[in-house]
C-alpha positions in Angstrom: 56.5 -20.4 -26.1 55.4 -18.6 -22.9 56.6 -15.3 -24.3 54.7 -15.9 -27.5 51.4 -16.7 -25.7 52.0 -13.6 -23.4 52.5 -11.5 -26.5 49.2 -12.8 -28.1 47.3 -12.2 -24.9 48.7 -8.6 -24.6 47.9 -7.9 -28.3 44.3 -9.3 -27.8 43.8 -7.0 -24.7 45.0 -4.0 -26.7 42.6 -4.6 -29.6 39.6 -5.3 -27.3 40.3 -2.1 -25.2 40.5 0.2 -28.2 37.7 2.8 -28.6 36.0 3.4 -31.9 33.4 6.0 -32.9 30.4 6.1 -30.7 27.3 4.6 -32.2 24.0 6.5 -32.6 21.9 7.1 -29.5 18.9 4.8 -29.1 15.4 6.1 -28.8 14.4 7.7 -25.4 12.3 5.5 -23.1 8.8 6.4 -22.1 8.7 8.1 -18.7 6.8 6.2 -16.0 6.1 3.0 -18.0 8.7 0.9 -16.1 6.2 0.5 -13.2 8.6 2.1 -10.7 7.7 5.8 -11.0 4.6 6.1 -8.8 2.2 4.1 -10.9 1.0 2.2 -7.8 -2.3 3.6 -6.5 -3.9 3.4 -3.1 -7.3 4.3 -1.9 -9.4 3.7 1.2 -13.1 2.9 1.5 -15.4 2.4 4.5 -18.3 0.1 3.8 -21.2 -1.8 5.2 -21.6 -5.3 3.8 -24.8 -6.7 2.3 -25.9 -10.2 3.2 -26.9 -12.7 0.5 -28.9 -15.5 2.0 -28.9 -17.6 -1.2 -25.1 -18.1 -0.9 -24.8 -17.4 2.9 -22.1 -14.7 2.6 -21.7 -10.9 2.9 -20.4 -9.0 0.0 -19.7 -5.4 -1.2 -18.3 -4.1 -4.5 -15.9 -1.3 -4.5 -15.1 0.5 -7.8 -11.5 1.0 -8.8 -11.3 4.8 -9.5 -11.1 5.9 -13.1 -7.8 7.8 -12.4 -6.1 4.4 -11.8 -4.4 4.3 -15.2 -1.9 1.6 -15.7 -0.1 0.1 -18.7 -1.8 -3.3 -18.6 -4.8 -3.3 -16.2 -5.7 -6.9 -16.9 -2.5 -8.1 -15.3 -2.2 -5.6 -12.4 -1.8 -6.9 -8.8 -4.5 -5.8 -6.4 -3.9 -6.0 -2.7 -6.6 -5.4 0.0 -5.9 -4.5 3.6 -8.5 -4.4 6.4 -8.3 -1.9 9.2 -8.5 -3.0 12.8 -8.2 -0.5 15.6 -6.0 -1.7 18.4 -6.0 -0.2 21.9 -2.9 1.9 22.5 -1.0 2.2 25.8 -2.2 5.2 27.6 -5.6 5.3 25.8 -6.7 5.8 22.2 -6.2 3.4 19.3 -3.6 2.5 16.8 -4.4 1.6 13.1 -3.4 -2.0 12.3 -3.7 -3.0 8.6 -3.9 -6.7 7.8 -3.7 -8.1 4.3 -6.7 -10.2 3.5 -7.6 -13.1 3.3 -8.0 -12.8 7.1 -9.6 -15.4 9.3 -11.6 -15.1 12.6 -12.4 -18.1 14.8 -15.7 -17.5 16.6 -17.7 -19.7 18.9 -20.1 -20.5 16.0 -17.3 -21.3 13.5 -14.9 -19.6 11.2 -15.3 -16.5 9.0 -12.9 -15.2 6.4 -12.6 -11.9 4.6 -11.6 -12.7 1.0 -11.7 -10.7 -2.2 -11.6 -10.9 -6.0 -11.2 -8.2 -8.6 -11.7 -7.2 -12.2 -10.1 -4.2 -14.0 -12.9 -2.0 -12.8 -13.9 -3.2 -9.3 -13.0 -5.2 -6.2 -15.5 -7.5 -4.4 -14.8 -8.0 -0.7 -16.6 -11.0 0.8 -17.1 -12.4 4.3 -17.5 -16.2 4.0 -18.0 -18.7 6.8 -18.7 -22.3 7.7 -21.9 -21.5 9.6 -25.2 -19.5 9.1 -23.9 -16.0 8.7 -27.3 -14.2 8.8 -26.8 -13.3 12.5 -23.1 -12.3 12.2 -22.2 -9.5 14.6 -22.2 -6.0 13.0 -18.6 -5.5 14.4 -17.6 -7.6 11.3 -20.1 -6.3 8.7 -20.6 -2.6 9.4 -18.3 0.4 9.1 -15.4 -1.7 7.9 -12.4 0.2 6.4 -10.2 -1.2 3.6 -7.2 0.0 1.8 -6.9 -1.1 -1.8 -3.5 -1.1 -3.5 -3.2 -1.4 -7.3 0.3 -2.3 -8.5 1.0 -2.6 -12.2 2.3 -6.1 -13.1 5.7 -4.7 -14.1 6.1 -3.1 -10.6 4.9 -6.2 -8.9 7.1 -8.6 -10.7 10.2 -6.4 -10.4 9.8 -6.2 -6.7 8.9 -9.7 -5.5 11.2 -9.3 -2.5 8.7 -7.0 -0.8 6.7 -8.3 2.1 3.2 -7.6 0.8 1.5 -8.5 4.0 3.1 -5.5 5.6 1.2 -2.4 4.4 3.8 0.1 5.6 6.6 -1.8 3.7 4.5 -1.7 0.5 3.6 1.9 1.0 7.3 2.9 1.5 8.7 0.7 -1.3 6.2 2.0 -4.0 6.0 5.6 -2.6 2.2 5.3 -2.4 -0.1 8.2 -1.6 -3.8 8.0 -0.6 -7.0 9.1 -2.3 
């Protein structure tokens, strides 16, 4: 009986491993639409915030450039990083990029940089739990942000990336700057 089963298994393996004629080639894919071929886009803007007393927060709109052309802009991921200059050993400064939201705990209370976006712009807001009308200009003037637009296909396929680390995002998605 064992010889008979061994013969059947051997016969099955021979049939499965046989090659037939090659089938027709499928249609070619569309270059770049898999979200992994440099569709991510990064740009930097330096802004001064405007204060809105009726809602007690600072805000500024930043347009997403027209050349940011992705397959499904309604579902793209948008990441915003804020620049903070750190003192370097031996003098000078080092660029430090922090993913927002970002909190600051001041004597008066807490402020937070947050953002929201549409397909055409990003609104960056400074919100707080106290009267912000007298907020120091070190938080409101000459603030530099990097905005990264990642197509949803790219974002979903690479969920293992630490998005809070700008350099890791830049390297993973081969981003260049505007």
